[in-house]
PDB file of N, CA, C and O in Angstrom:
ATOM      1  N   UNK A   1       8.688   7.055  -6.840  1.00  0.00           N
ATOM      2  CA  UNK A   1       7.936   6.014  -6.173  1.00  0.00           C
ATOM      3  C   UNK A   1       8.894   4.898  -5.804  1.00  0.00           C
ATOM      4  O   UNK A   1       9.742   4.498  -6.602  1.00  0.00           O
ATOM      5  N   UNK A   2       8.748   4.402  -4.590  1.00  0.00           N
ATOM      6  CA  UNK A   2       9.499   3.240  -4.143  1.00  0.00           C
ATOM      7  C   UNK A   2       8.506   2.198  -3.662  1.00  0.00           C
ATOM      8  O   UNK A   2       7.515   2.530  -3.011  1.00  0.00           O
ATOM      9  N   UNK A   3       8.765   0.969  -3.974  1.00  0.00           N
ATOM     10  CA  UNK A   3       7.920  -0.134  -3.514  1.00  0.00           C
ATOM     11  C   UNK A   3       8.754  -0.967  -2.550  1.00  0.00           C
ATOM     12  O   UNK A   3       9.818  -1.473  -2.905  1.00  0.00           O
ATOM     13  N   UNK A   4       8.255  -1.099  -1.334  1.00  0.00           N
ATOM     14  CA  UNK A   4       8.939  -1.892  -0.328  1.00  0.00           C
ATOM     15  C   UNK A   4       8.160  -3.178  -0.108  1.00  0.00           C
ATOM     16  O   UNK A   4       6.956  -3.227  -0.358  1.00  0.00           O
ATOM     17  N   UNK A   5       8.833  -4.206   0.353  1.00  0.00           N
ATOM     18  CA  UNK A   5       8.152  -5.458   0.618  1.00  0.00           C
ATOM     19  C   UNK A   5       8.878  -6.277   1.653  1.00  0.00           C
ATOM     20  O   UNK A   5      10.023  -6.000   2.012  1.00  0.00           O
ATOM     21  N   UNK A   6       8.185  -7.290   2.123  1.00  0.00           N
ATOM     22  CA  UNK A   6       8.736  -8.229   3.081  1.00  0.00           C
ATOM     23  C   UNK A   6       8.477  -9.634   2.568  1.00  0.00           C
ATOM     24  O   UNK A   6       7.416  -9.922   2.014  1.00  0.00           O
ATOM     25  N   UNK A   7       9.453 -10.499   2.759  1.00  0.00           N
ATOM     26  CA  UNK A   7       9.251 -11.905   2.434  1.00  0.00           C
ATOM     27  C   UNK A   7       8.423 -12.534   3.550  1.00  0.00           C
ATOM     28  O   UNK A   7       8.509 -12.110   4.702  1.00  0.00           O
ATOM     29  N   UNK A   8       7.636 -13.525   3.220  1.00  0.00           N
ATOM     30  CA  UNK A   8       6.828 -14.192   4.237  1.00  0.00           C
ATOM     31  C   UNK A   8       7.698 -14.838   5.305  1.00  0.00           C
ATOM     32  O   UNK A   8       7.292 -14.927   6.464  1.00  0.00           O
ATOM     33  N   UNK A   9       8.879 -15.285   4.932  1.00  0.00           N
ATOM     34  CA  UNK A   9       9.750 -15.960   5.881  1.00  0.00           C
ATOM     35  C   UNK A   9      10.531 -14.992   6.752  1.00  0.00           C
ATOM     36  O   UNK A   9      10.964 -15.369   7.841  1.00  0.00           O
ATOM     37  N   UNK A  10      10.726 -13.750   6.307  1.00  0.00           N
ATOM     38  CA  UNK A  10      11.507 -12.778   7.060  1.00  0.00           C
ATOM     39  C   UNK A  10      10.747 -11.463   7.111  1.00  0.00           C
ATOM     40  O   UNK A  10      11.027 -10.548   6.336  1.00  0.00           O
ATOM     41  N   UNK A  11       9.792 -11.369   8.018  1.00  0.00           N
ATOM     42  CA  UNK A  11       8.938 -10.191   8.084  1.00  0.00           C
ATOM     43  C   UNK A  11       9.578  -9.019   8.813  1.00  0.00           C
ATOM     44  O   UNK A  11       8.971  -7.952   8.904  1.00  0.00           O
ATOM     45  N   UNK A  12      10.785  -9.189   9.332  1.00  0.00           N
ATOM     46  CA  UNK A  12      11.428  -8.120  10.083  1.00  0.00           C
ATOM     47  C   UNK A  12      12.081  -7.085   9.178  1.00  0.00           C
ATOM     48  O   UNK A  12      12.209  -5.923   9.566  1.00  0.00           O
ATOM     49  N   UNK A  13      12.488  -7.473   8.007  1.00  0.00           N
ATOM     50  CA  UNK A  13      13.248  -6.592   7.125  1.00  0.00           C
ATOM     51  C   UNK A  13      12.422  -6.118   5.936  1.00  0.00           C
ATOM     52  O   UNK A  13      11.814  -6.922   5.230  1.00  0.00           O
ATOM     53  N   UNK A  14      12.406  -4.799   5.721  1.00  0.00           N
ATOM     54  CA  UNK A  14      11.807  -4.247   4.505  1.00  0.00           C
ATOM     55  C   UNK A  14      12.883  -4.155   3.443  1.00  0.00           C
ATOM     56  O   UNK A  14      14.021  -3.783   3.730  1.00  0.00           O
ATOM     57  N   UNK A  15      12.526  -4.490   2.231  1.00  0.00           N
ATOM     58  CA  UNK A  15      13.449  -4.415   1.103  1.00  0.00           C
ATOM     59  C   UNK A  15      12.799  -3.605  -0.001  1.00  0.00           C
ATOM     60  O   UNK A  15      11.582  -3.657  -0.180  1.00  0.00           O
ATOM     61  N   UNK A  16      13.607  -2.854  -0.747  1.00  0.00           N
ATOM     62  CA  UNK A  16      13.087  -2.154  -1.918  1.00  0.00           C
ATOM     63  C   UNK A  16      12.926  -3.189  -3.024  1.00  0.00           C
ATOM     64  O   UNK A  16      13.866  -3.916  -3.348  1.00  0.00           O
ATOM     65  N   UNK A  17      11.746  -3.248  -3.593  1.00  0.00           N
ATOM     66  CA  UNK A  17      11.449  -4.220  -4.637  1.00  0.00           C
ATOM     67  C   UNK A  17      11.657  -3.592  -6.010  1.00  0.00           C
ATOM     68  O   UNK A  17      11.319  -2.430  -6.234  1.00  0.00           O
ATOM     69  N   UNK A  18      12.208  -4.367  -6.910  1.00  0.00           N
ATOM     70  CA  UNK A  18      12.367  -3.922  -8.292  1.00  0.00           C
ATOM     71  C   UNK A  18      11.099  -4.179  -9.096  1.00  0.00           C
ATOM     72  O   UNK A  18      10.847  -3.517 -10.103  1.00  0.00           O
ATOM     73  N   UNK A  19      10.317  -5.131  -8.652  1.00  0.00           N
ATOM     74  CA  UNK A  19       9.102  -5.511  -9.375  1.00  0.00           C
ATOM     75  C   UNK A  19       8.104  -6.076  -8.383  1.00  0.00           C
ATOM     76  O   UNK A  19       8.481  -6.720  -7.403  1.00  0.00           O
ATOM     77  N   UNK A  20       6.844  -5.833  -8.641  1.00  0.00           N
ATOM     78  CA  UNK A  20       5.766  -6.427  -7.847  1.00  0.00           C
ATOM     79  C   UNK A  20       4.734  -6.984  -8.818  1.00  0.00           C
ATOM     80  O   UNK A  20       4.470  -6.388  -9.862  1.00  0.00           O
ATOM     81  N   UNK A  21       4.169  -8.095  -8.480  1.00  0.00           N
ATOM     82  CA  UNK A  21       3.151  -8.721  -9.327  1.00  0.00           C
ATOM     83  C   UNK A  21       1.866  -8.878  -8.532  1.00  0.00           C
ATOM     84  O   UNK A  21       1.882  -9.392  -7.414  1.00  0.00           O
ATOM     85  N   UNK A  22       0.764  -8.442  -9.102  1.00  0.00           N
ATOM     86  CA  UNK A  22      -0.547  -8.613  -8.485  1.00  0.00           C
ATOM     87  C   UNK A  22      -1.306  -9.677  -9.258  1.00  0.00           C
ATOM     88  O   UNK A  22      -1.382  -9.635 -10.486  1.00  0.00           O
ATOM     89  N   UNK A  23      -1.854 -10.610  -8.543  1.00  0.00           N
ATOM     90  CA  UNK A  23      -2.726 -11.613  -9.134  1.00  0.00           C
ATOM     91  C   UNK A  23      -4.061 -11.459  -8.415  1.00  0.00           C
ATOM     92  O   UNK A  23      -4.195 -11.852  -7.256  1.00  0.00           O
ATOM     93  N   UNK A  24      -5.044 -10.888  -9.099  1.00  0.00           N
ATOM     94  CA  UNK A  24      -6.301 -10.562  -8.438  1.00  0.00           C
ATOM     95  C   UNK A  24      -7.448 -10.522  -9.438  1.00  0.00           C
ATOM     96  O   UNK A  24      -7.265 -10.300 -10.635  1.00  0.00           O
ATOM     97  N   UNK A  25      -8.624 -10.744  -8.896  1.00  0.00           N
ATOM     98  CA  UNK A  25      -9.843 -10.638  -9.698  1.00  0.00           C
ATOM     99  C   UNK A  25     -10.106  -9.166 -10.015  1.00  0.00           C
ATOM    100  O   UNK A  25      -9.642  -8.289  -9.286  1.00  0.00           O
ATOM    101  N   UNK A  26     -10.844  -8.881 -11.094  1.00  0.00           N
ATOM    102  CA  UNK A  26     -11.135  -7.498 -11.452  1.00  0.00           C
ATOM    103  C   UNK A  26     -11.761  -6.690 -10.313  1.00  0.00           C
ATOM    104  O   UNK A  26     -11.429  -5.517 -10.142  1.00  0.00           O
ATOM    105  N   UNK A  27     -12.649  -7.291  -9.541  1.00  0.00           N
ATOM    106  CA  UNK A  27     -13.283  -6.546  -8.440  1.00  0.00           C
ATOM    107  C   UNK A  27     -12.260  -6.119  -7.391  1.00  0.00           C
ATOM    108  O   UNK A  27     -12.355  -5.020  -6.846  1.00  0.00           O
ATOM    109  N   UNK A  28     -11.295  -6.969  -7.108  1.00  0.00           N
ATOM    110  CA  UNK A  28     -10.253  -6.628  -6.137  1.00  0.00           C
ATOM    111  C   UNK A  28      -9.349  -5.537  -6.691  1.00  0.00           C
ATOM    112  O   UNK A  28      -8.951  -4.631  -5.959  1.00  0.00           O
ATOM    113  N   UNK A  29      -9.020  -5.615  -7.984  1.00  0.00           N
ATOM    114  CA  UNK A  29      -8.209  -4.568  -8.604  1.00  0.00           C
ATOM    115  C   UNK A  29      -8.929  -3.217  -8.558  1.00  0.00           C
ATOM    116  O   UNK A  29      -8.299  -2.186  -8.320  1.00  0.00           O
ATOM    117  N   UNK A  30     -10.237  -3.222  -8.782  1.00  0.00           N
ATOM    118  CA  UNK A  30     -11.011  -1.978  -8.701  1.00  0.00           C
ATOM    119  C   UNK A  30     -11.033  -1.444  -7.276  1.00  0.00           C
ATOM    120  O   UNK A  30     -10.925  -0.236  -7.064  1.00  0.00           O
ATOM    121  N   UNK A  31     -11.174  -2.345  -6.289  1.00  0.00           N
ATOM    122  CA  UNK A  31     -11.129  -1.928  -4.886  1.00  0.00           C
ATOM    123  C   UNK A  31      -9.772  -1.307  -4.552  1.00  0.00           C
ATOM    124  O   UNK A  31      -9.709  -0.296  -3.854  1.00  0.00           O
ATOM    125  N   UNK A  32      -8.696  -1.901  -5.042  1.00  0.00           N
ATOM    126  CA  UNK A  32      -7.355  -1.387  -4.798  1.00  0.00           C
ATOM    127  C   UNK A  32      -7.166  -0.023  -5.469  1.00  0.00           C
ATOM    128  O   UNK A  32      -6.597   0.891  -4.873  1.00  0.00           O
ATOM    129  N   UNK A  33      -7.641   0.107  -6.697  1.00  0.00           N
ATOM    130  CA  UNK A  33      -7.536   1.378  -7.402  1.00  0.00           C
ATOM    131  C   UNK A  33      -8.299   2.480  -6.654  1.00  0.00           C
ATOM    132  O   UNK A  33      -7.804   3.599  -6.522  1.00  0.00           O
ATOM    133  N   UNK A  34      -9.474   2.168  -6.178  1.00  0.00           N
ATOM    134  CA  UNK A  34     -10.270   3.124  -5.411  1.00  0.00           C
ATOM    135  C   UNK A  34      -9.546   3.512  -4.118  1.00  0.00           C
ATOM    136  O   UNK A  34      -9.532   4.682  -3.738  1.00  0.00           O
ATOM    137  N   UNK A  35      -8.950   2.533  -3.449  1.00  0.00           N
ATOM    138  CA  UNK A  35      -8.168   2.773  -2.234  1.00  0.00           C
ATOM    139  C   UNK A  35      -7.019   3.739  -2.526  1.00  0.00           C
ATOM    140  O   UNK A  35      -6.787   4.670  -1.754  1.00  0.00           O
ATOM    141  N   UNK A  36      -6.302   3.529  -3.625  1.00  0.00           N
ATOM    142  CA  UNK A  36      -5.174   4.394  -3.978  1.00  0.00           C
ATOM    143  C   UNK A  36      -5.642   5.822  -4.252  1.00  0.00           C
ATOM    144  O   UNK A  36      -4.971   6.775  -3.857  1.00  0.00           O
ATOM    145  N   UNK A  37      -6.785   5.983  -4.924  1.00  0.00           N
ATOM    146  CA  UNK A  37      -7.333   7.321  -5.160  1.00  0.00           C
ATOM    147  C   UNK A  37      -7.682   7.998  -3.837  1.00  0.00           C
ATOM    148  O   UNK A  37      -7.404   9.183  -3.656  1.00  0.00           O
ATOM    149  N   UNK A  38      -8.294   7.246  -2.904  1.00  0.00           N
ATOM    150  CA  UNK A  38      -8.639   7.818  -1.604  1.00  0.00           C
ATOM    151  C   UNK A  38      -7.388   8.249  -0.843  1.00  0.00           C
ATOM    152  O   UNK A  38      -7.386   9.292  -0.188  1.00  0.00           O
ATOM    153  N   UNK A  39      -6.326   7.450  -0.927  1.00  0.00           N
ATOM    154  CA  UNK A  39      -5.068   7.810  -0.265  1.00  0.00           C
ATOM    155  C   UNK A  39      -4.485   9.081  -0.864  1.00  0.00           C
ATOM    156  O   UNK A  39      -4.053   9.974  -0.134  1.00  0.00           O
ATOM    157  N   UNK A  40      -4.471   9.166  -2.184  1.00  0.00           N
ATOM    158  CA  UNK A  40      -3.948  10.361  -2.858  1.00  0.00           C
ATOM    159  C   UNK A  40      -4.739  11.598  -2.443  1.00  0.00           C
ATOM    160  O   UNK A  40      -4.152  12.639  -2.147  1.00  0.00           O
ATOM    161  N   UNK A  41      -6.055  11.491  -2.420  1.00  0.00           N
ATOM    162  CA  UNK A  41      -6.895  12.611  -1.998  1.00  0.00           C
ATOM    163  C   UNK A  41      -6.592  13.009  -0.559  1.00  0.00           C
ATOM    164  O   UNK A  41      -6.495  14.196  -0.249  1.00  0.00           O
ATOM    165  N   UNK A  42      -6.442  12.022   0.318  1.00  0.00           N
ATOM    166  CA  UNK A  42      -6.171  12.304   1.732  1.00  0.00           C
ATOM    167  C   UNK A  42      -4.827  12.997   1.915  1.00  0.00           C
ATOM    168  O   UNK A  42      -4.714  13.924   2.717  1.00  0.00           O
ATOM    169  N   UNK A  43      -3.810  12.560   1.182  1.00  0.00           N
ATOM    170  CA  UNK A  43      -2.491  13.201   1.275  1.00  0.00           C
ATOM    171  C   UNK A  43      -2.585  14.655   0.836  1.00  0.00           C
ATOM    172  O   UNK A  43      -2.014  15.533   1.483  1.00  0.00           O
ATOM    173  N   UNK A  44      -3.299  14.920  -0.256  1.00  0.00           N
ATOM    174  CA  UNK A  44      -3.443  16.293  -0.742  1.00  0.00           C
ATOM    175  C   UNK A  44      -4.253  17.155   0.226  1.00  0.00           C
ATOM    176  O   UNK A  44      -3.918  18.318   0.451  1.00  0.00           O
ATOM    177  N   UNK A  45      -5.305  16.595   0.793  1.00  0.00           N
ATOM    178  CA  UNK A  45      -6.199  17.365   1.664  1.00  0.00           C
ATOM    179  C   UNK A  45      -5.642  17.537   3.079  1.00  0.00           C
ATOM    180  O   UNK A  45      -5.787  18.604   3.676  1.00  0.00           O
ATOM    181  N   UNK A  46      -5.006  16.493   3.618  1.00  0.00           N
ATOM    182  CA  UNK A  46      -4.580  16.518   5.018  1.00  0.00           C
ATOM    183  C   UNK A  46      -3.091  16.807   5.201  1.00  0.00           C
ATOM    184  O   UNK A  46      -2.645  17.091   6.313  1.00  0.00           O
ATOM    185  N   UNK A  47      -2.327  16.736   4.122  1.00  0.00           N
ATOM    186  CA  UNK A  47      -0.900  17.023   4.205  1.00  0.00           C
ATOM    187  C   UNK A  47      -0.180  16.093   5.163  1.00  0.00           C
ATOM    188  O   UNK A  47      -0.419  14.886   5.175  1.00  0.00           O
ATOM    189  N   UNK A  48       0.704  16.670   5.967  1.00  0.00           N
ATOM    190  CA  UNK A  48       1.535  15.859   6.847  1.00  0.00           C
ATOM    191  C   UNK A  48       0.782  15.246   8.025  1.00  0.00           C
ATOM    192  O   UNK A  48       1.349  14.432   8.754  1.00  0.00           O
ATOM    193  N   UNK A  49      -0.469  15.614   8.226  1.00  0.00           N
ATOM    194  CA  UNK A  49      -1.242  14.986   9.300  1.00  0.00           C
ATOM    195  C   UNK A  49      -1.718  13.583   8.905  1.00  0.00           C
ATOM    196  O   UNK A  49      -2.133  12.801   9.760  1.00  0.00           O
ATOM    197  N   UNK A  50      -1.657  13.270   7.605  1.00  0.00           N
ATOM    198  CA  UNK A  50      -2.019  11.930   7.123  1.00  0.00           C
ATOM    199  C   UNK A  50      -0.733  11.132   6.966  1.00  0.00           C
ATOM    200  O   UNK A  50       0.148  11.519   6.198  1.00  0.00           O
ATOM    201  N   UNK A  51      -0.618  10.015   7.689  1.00  0.00           N
ATOM    202  CA  UNK A  51       0.617   9.236   7.638  1.00  0.00           C
ATOM    203  C   UNK A  51       0.529   8.009   6.754  1.00  0.00           C
ATOM    204  O   UNK A  51       1.341   7.843   5.844  1.00  0.00           O
ATOM    205  N   UNK A  52      -0.455   7.135   7.009  1.00  0.00           N
ATOM    206  CA  UNK A  52      -0.557   5.906   6.224  1.00  0.00           C
ATOM    207  C   UNK A  52      -1.954   5.299   6.354  1.00  0.00           C
ATOM    208  O   UNK A  52      -2.742   5.675   7.221  1.00  0.00           O
ATOM    209  N   UNK A  53      -2.227   4.359   5.471  1.00  0.00           N
ATOM    210  CA  UNK A  53      -3.508   3.643   5.482  1.00  0.00           C
ATOM    211  C   UNK A  53      -3.278   2.214   5.003  1.00  0.00           C
ATOM    212  O   UNK A  53      -2.444   1.964   4.133  1.00  0.00           O
ATOM    213  N   UNK A  54      -4.027   1.289   5.579  1.00  0.00           N
ATOM    214  CA  UNK A  54      -3.947  -0.131   5.213  1.00  0.00           C
ATOM    215  C   UNK A  54      -5.110  -0.493   4.298  1.00  0.00           C
ATOM    216  O   UNK A  54      -6.256  -0.134   4.570  1.00  0.00           O
ATOM    217  N   UNK A  55      -4.815  -1.202   3.219  1.00  0.00           N
ATOM    218  CA  UNK A  55      -5.855  -1.714   2.323  1.00  0.00           C
ATOM    219  C   UNK A  55      -6.446  -2.968   2.942  1.00  0.00           C
ATOM    220  O   UNK A  55      -5.719  -3.868   3.361  1.00  0.00           O
ATOM    221  N   UNK A  56      -7.753  -3.019   2.995  1.00  0.00           N
ATOM    222  CA  UNK A  56      -8.436  -4.190   3.524  1.00  0.00           C
ATOM    223  C   UNK A  56      -9.203  -4.860   2.399  1.00  0.00           C
ATOM    224  O   UNK A  56     -10.134  -4.285   1.835  1.00  0.00           O
ATOM    225  N   UNK A  57      -8.803  -6.078   2.081  1.00  0.00           N
ATOM    226  CA  UNK A  57      -9.436  -6.832   1.016  1.00  0.00           C
ATOM    227  C   UNK A  57     -10.590  -7.652   1.579  1.00  0.00           C
ATOM    228  O   UNK A  57     -10.604  -7.992   2.762  1.00  0.00           O
ATOM    229  N   UNK A  58     -11.536  -7.960   0.736  1.00  0.00           N
ATOM    230  CA  UNK A  58     -12.646  -8.825   1.128  1.00  0.00           C
ATOM    231  C   UNK A  58     -12.271 -10.300   1.063  1.00  0.00           C
ATOM    232  O   UNK A  58     -13.068 -11.163   1.431  1.00  0.00           O
ATOM    233  N   UNK A  59     -11.064 -10.589   0.598  1.00  0.00           N
ATOM    234  CA  UNK A  59     -10.618 -11.972   0.496  1.00  0.00           C
ATOM    235  C   UNK A  59     -10.262 -12.513   1.874  1.00  0.00           C
ATOM    236  O   UNK A  59      -9.809 -11.764   2.740  1.00  0.00           O
ATOM    237  N   UNK A  60     -10.463 -13.807   2.079  1.00  0.00           N
ATOM    238  CA  UNK A  60     -10.194 -14.432   3.376  1.00  0.00           C
ATOM    239  C   UNK A  60      -8.723 -14.302   3.765  1.00  0.00           C
ATOM    240  O   UNK A  60      -8.409 -13.972   4.908  1.00  0.00           O
ATOM    241  N   UNK A  61      -7.840 -14.555   2.834  1.00  0.00           N
ATOM    242  CA  UNK A  61      -6.408 -14.426   3.084  1.00  0.00           C
ATOM    243  C   UNK A  61      -5.850 -13.446   2.071  1.00  0.00           C
ATOM    244  O   UNK A  61      -5.953 -13.664   0.863  1.00  0.00           O
ATOM    245  N   UNK A  62      -5.260 -12.367   2.562  1.00  0.00           N
ATOM    246  CA  UNK A  62      -4.703 -11.402   1.622  1.00  0.00           C
ATOM    247  C   UNK A  62      -3.437 -10.793   2.211  1.00  0.00           C
ATOM    248  O   UNK A  62      -3.311 -10.681   3.430  1.00  0.00           O
ATOM    249  N   UNK A  63      -2.504 -10.400   1.358  1.00  0.00           N
ATOM    250  CA  UNK A  63      -1.282  -9.765   1.855  1.00  0.00           C
ATOM    251  C   UNK A  63      -1.588  -8.361   2.372  1.00  0.00           C
ATOM    252  O   UNK A  63      -2.602  -7.765   2.011  1.00  0.00           O
ATOM    253  N   UNK A  64      -0.718  -7.851   3.204  1.00  0.00           N
ATOM    254  CA  UNK A  64      -0.861  -6.489   3.695  1.00  0.00           C
ATOM    255  C   UNK A  64      -0.411  -5.527   2.604  1.00  0.00           C
ATOM    256  O   UNK A  64       0.632  -5.726   1.981  1.00  0.00           O
ATOM    257  N   UNK A  65      -1.192  -4.496   2.379  1.00  0.00           N
ATOM    258  CA  UNK A  65      -0.839  -3.455   1.417  1.00  0.00           C
ATOM    259  C   UNK A  65      -1.039  -2.130   2.134  1.00  0.00           C
ATOM    260  O   UNK A  65      -2.158  -1.798   2.527  1.00  0.00           O
ATOM    261  N   UNK A  66       0.035  -1.371   2.306  1.00  0.00           N
ATOM    262  CA  UNK A  66      -0.009  -0.132   3.073  1.00  0.00           C
ATOM    263  C   UNK A  66       0.542   0.998   2.215  1.00  0.00           C
ATOM    264  O   UNK A  66       1.570   0.836   1.558  1.00  0.00           O
ATOM    265  N   UNK A  67      -0.133   2.135   2.219  1.00  0.00           N
ATOM    266  CA  UNK A  67       0.342   3.330   1.535  1.00  0.00           C
ATOM    267  C   UNK A  67       0.805   4.318   2.597  1.00  0.00           C
ATOM    268  O   UNK A  67       0.076   4.599   3.548  1.00  0.00           O
ATOM    269  N   UNK A  68       2.027   4.849   2.436  1.00  0.00           N
ATOM    270  CA  UNK A  68       2.586   5.841   3.335  1.00  0.00           C
ATOM    271  C   UNK A  68       2.686   7.187   2.612  1.00  0.00           C
ATOM    272  O   UNK A  68       2.904   7.244   1.402  1.00  0.00           O
ATOM    273  N   UNK A  69       2.523   8.254   3.372  1.00  0.00           N
ATOM    274  CA  UNK A  69       2.687   9.603   2.864  1.00  0.00           C
ATOM    275  C   UNK A  69       4.178   9.894   2.755  1.00  0.00           C
ATOM    276  O   UNK A  69       4.870   9.864   3.773  1.00  0.00           O
ATOM    277  N   UNK A  70       4.706  10.175   1.558  1.00  0.00           N
ATOM    278  CA  UNK A  70       6.127  10.428   1.416  1.00  0.00           C
ATOM    279  C   UNK A  70       6.582  11.696   2.139  1.00  0.00           C
ATOM    280  O   UNK A  70       7.775  11.868   2.388  1.00  0.00           O
ATOM    281  N   UNK A  71       5.658  12.575   2.474  1.00  0.00           N
ATOM    282  CA  UNK A  71       6.005  13.798   3.175  1.00  0.00           C
ATOM    283  C   UNK A  71       6.298  13.609   4.652  1.00  0.00           C
ATOM    284  O   UNK A  71       6.865  14.495   5.292  1.00  0.00           O
ATOM    285  N   UNK A  72       5.913  12.452   5.202  1.00  0.00           N
ATOM    286  CA  UNK A  72       6.128  12.225   6.640  1.00  0.00           C
ATOM    287  C   UNK A  72       6.988  11.006   6.935  1.00  0.00           C
ATOM    288  O   UNK A  72       7.358  10.772   8.085  1.00  0.00           O
ATOM    289  N   UNK A  73       7.308  10.228   5.906  1.00  0.00           N
ATOM    290  CA  UNK A  73       8.102   9.019   6.106  1.00  0.00           C
ATOM    291  C   UNK A  73       9.421   9.190   5.380  1.00  0.00           C
ATOM    292  O   UNK A  73       9.450   9.504   4.190  1.00  0.00           O
ATOM    293  N   UNK A  74      10.511   8.982   6.099  1.00  0.00           N
ATOM    294  CA  UNK A  74      11.810   9.042   5.420  1.00  0.00           C
ATOM    295  C   UNK A  74      12.134   7.676   4.843  1.00  0.00           C
ATOM    296  O   UNK A  74      11.969   6.655   5.511  1.00  0.00           O
ATOM    297  N   UNK A  75      12.595   7.661   3.600  1.00  0.00           N
ATOM    298  CA  UNK A  75      12.921   6.393   2.947  1.00  0.00           C
ATOM    299  C   UNK A  75      14.382   6.323   2.586  1.00  0.00           C
ATOM    300  O   UNK A  75      14.833   5.323   2.028  1.00  0.00           O
TER     301      UNK A  75
END
């Protein structure tokens, strides 16, 4: 597993992160966990035809969280 990220000030460059911290309410964490399960299921069921999915939070302002299929994205 690799975690990539972008700084708010420099959105052009992706960097491999050594650590990520989530600060979220339990309901948002459950929504994120459910999203990750759906992504895993889609990768297994659709294979290389599934590329990526964006997590959409119910919060007014939220960071972008995207899951990519490792079978179709070179890292």
